[in-house]
C-alpha positions in Angstrom: 22.2 -13.5 18.6 24.5 -15.1 20.2 26.4 -13.3 23.7 29.9 -13.4 21.7 27.9 -11.6 18.9 27.2 -9.3 20.7 29.8 -8.7 22.6 31.7 -8.2 18.5 29.0 -6.3 17.8 29.0 -3.2 20.5 32.3 -3.8 21.6 31.8 -1.3 24.8 28.7 -2.2 25.9 27.7 0.6 28.3 24.1 -0.3 29.6 20.8 -1.0 28.0 19.5 2.3 28.3 17.2 2.2 31.2 20.2 3.3 33.3 21.0 6.8 32.7 17.8 7.5 32.8 18.0 5.9 36.4 21.1 7.6 37.9 20.0 10.7 35.9 16.2 10.7 36.9 17.7 10.5 41.3 20.2 12.8 40.5 17.7 15.1 40.0 15.8 13.8 42.8 18.8 14.2 45.5 19.7 17.7 43.9 15.7 19.7 44.0 16.0 18.1 47.8 18.8 19.2 48.9 18.5 23.1 47.3 15.2 22.6 49.0 17.2 22.7 52.3 18.9 25.0 50.9 16.2 27.4 50.2 15.0 25.9 54.0 17.8 27.6 55.7 19.1 30.2 54.1 14.9 31.7 55.2 16.2 31.2 58.4 19.6 32.9 58.3 18.1 36.1 56.3 14.4 35.7 58.0 14.8 33.9 60.9 17.0 33.4 64.1 19.8 31.7 62.3 21.5 29.4 60.1 19.6 25.7 60.3 20.2 22.0 59.0 19.1 19.2 59.8 21.7 16.8 61.9 21.6 13.2 59.8 19.5 12.0 56.5 16.9 10.7 58.6 16.5 14.3 60.0 16.6 15.5 55.7 12.9 13.6 55.5 11.7 14.6 57.9 12.2 18.2 56.7 11.9 17.7 53.6 8.2 16.2 54.8 7.6 18.6 57.0 8.5 21.4 53.3 5.7 18.7 51.3 3.0 19.0 53.2 3.4 22.9 54.1 5.2 22.1 58.0 8.3 24.1 57.5 10.1 24.1 60.6 8.9 19.6 61.1 11.8 17.2 61.3 13.8 19.7 63.4 15.0 19.5 67.1 13.7 22.0 69.5 16.7 25.1 69.3 16.8 24.6 65.3 13.2 25.0 65.3 12.9 27.9 67.6 15.3 28.9 64.2 13.5 29.2 61.1 11.9 31.2 59.5 7.9 32.4 58.4 6.6 29.6 56.0 6.2 32.7 53.6 9.8 33.4 53.4 10.9 29.9 53.3 8.1 29.1 50.5 9.7 31.5 48.4 13.7 31.5 49.6 13.1 27.9 48.9 11.7 28.0 45.1 14.5 31.3 44.3 16.6 28.3 44.6 14.1 25.1 42.8 14.8 28.4 40.0 18.5 28.6 40.7 19.2 24.0 40.4 17.8 23.7 37.4 18.6 26.7 35.7 22.5 26.2 36.6 21.5 22.2 35.1 20.5 23.4 32.1 22.3 25.9 31.7 25.2 22.5 32.3 23.1 20.5 30.1 23.4 22.2 27.0 26.8 23.0 27.3 27.8 19.3 27.4 25.7 18.3 25.1 27.0 21.4 22.5 30.6 20.8 22.5 30.1 16.4 23.3 27.3 15.2 20.8 27.5 10.8 21.4 27.2 9.3 17.6 28.2 12.8 15.6 30.1 12.0 12.8 31.2 15.8 13.1 33.4 15.0 15.6 35.8 13.0 13.0 35.0 15.1 9.9 37.3 17.7 8.9 35.9 20.8 8.0 36.2 23.1 4.6 39.6 24.9 5.4 41.8 21.9 6.9 39.9 20.6 3.6 41.0 22.9 1.7 44.4 22.9 3.3 44.9 19.3 2.8 43.8 18.8 -0.7 43.7 21.7 -2.1 40.9 23.9 -4.4 42.7 22.1 -8.0 42.3 18.6 -6.2 38.8 18.8 -3.9 37.6 20.4 -7.9 38.7 17.0 -9.9 37.7 15.2 -6.6 33.9 16.7 -6.3 32.2 13.9 -8.5 33.6 11.3 -5.6 32.9 14.0 -3.0 29.2 15.2 -3.8 28.7 12.7 -6.3 24.7 14.2 -5.6 25.6 17.9 -6.5 28.3 16.1 -9.2 28.0 13.2 -10.2 26.7 11.6 -13.3 23.3 11.8 -13.3 23.3 15.4 -11.7 24.7 17.2 -14.8 22.3 15.7 -16.4 19.9 17.0 -14.3 20.7 20.8 -14.5 21.8 21.1 -18.2 
């Protein structure tokens, strides 16, 4: 198949398919990392000596690495390292923040898929009440063999008797 035939068949090329998965995975990792930092900051504000946040993207990587390796204060400067809460409080707050972020993501995904499904034929179909309003019940009954030939067609009427 040539490239021009592919363009005609698919007038709105969105991508190869893997780009969407990579974007979703990258976004999920970014959200989980930032949520862990928010949990660390909240734990330090509630149970430590004040709010802490890494100063720069390089420091963020070191702080997240410290959280993953079991050293929650790693990656902060001297002043911020004194403000960090204990490890139990930090991991509890990080867990609460992560669960909240995952729940919010799932809720958002459910709402999006509930109201917008790509390729869903029901988006362009009339509801029963819309069809009755336009056609009327007598016209619907007269055209039932055309509308639902599986139920009211000639073969269906022979088998039902």
